[in-house]
C-alpha positions, 0 to 999 in steps of 0.5 A: 514609530508605532507603524514600525513596531506594528510591522515588527510584531507582524514579522516576528509572528510570521517567523514564529508560525513558520518555525512551528510549521517546519518543526511539526511538518513530519508530525501532521497526521495522514488526512485526505488533504493537500498542500496549499500550493497544490489545490486538490482537483480530485473528488473526496472519493478519488482521494480516498481511493488513491490514498488507500491504494498507496497504502495497500501497494506499499504493504504488498511491497514490504511483505514481498521483501519479507517473504523473500527473507522468510519463505521456504517455498520457491513458488512463494519467493517467485510470487513475492518478487513479482509483487515487489516489481509490479507494485513498485511500478504501480506506486511510481505511477500513483505518485505521479497522479497524486502529485498532478492532482494535489493529493497528499499521500500517506507516509506510513502503513495503516494500523491493520497493515502494520499489525499484519507485517508485525505478525508475519515477521514473527513467523518462519518456515512453513508457518510463514508460507501459510500465513503469507499466502492467506494474508495475500489471498484476502488482500488481493480479493479485497483489492479487486473489489476496491479497484472494480468499484473505483473503475466504475465510479471514479470522478477523474478520468486519469484515476479511473484509467489507473484503476482499470489498468491496475485491475489487470495486474491485481486479478493476475496476482489473485490468480497466482496466489490462488494457484500457489495456495493450491500448490502448497496444499497439494504438496503438504498433502503429499508430504503427509501421505509420504510420512504416513507410509514410513510409519 
């Protein structure tokens, strides 16, 4: 009887722990850890890179969608559409790698990206165009540096390959946003001159 009571207490305890875990699974803070069923086989550096890349690319997709709604310049909308397509594809590949390597991916944007999204959401017209291009220009420069570092020093070959392959796309994005920024500046200057001629 004593053995049966002890077993019952153990079972009840396990049920309680399981219920607590299920109830709080969505509240677990984002950490570079993995589920117990899929041991992480990536280095700490690679884990941090994969998680950061997912946050960055997800932010680029969301900001691209915002640009489609709020941008006035057609060239910005074209660029935003490319960002959505390219980074959605890259996110799919990154999720596959993370699943294979047992890396837990973040389920929300980091605080900096959330703040940027919230700020840009308050803008419209040419103010949005300027704010969006400036933000993306900074972000793509930082992304190039981050991916170059991982491409040179990644511990895992598949993550290194992803970084190297993605660099081609990110460098193209950087070139495009630089061209877009220049084009907008030229257009703004021409508009200012035209207005000056009217007065």
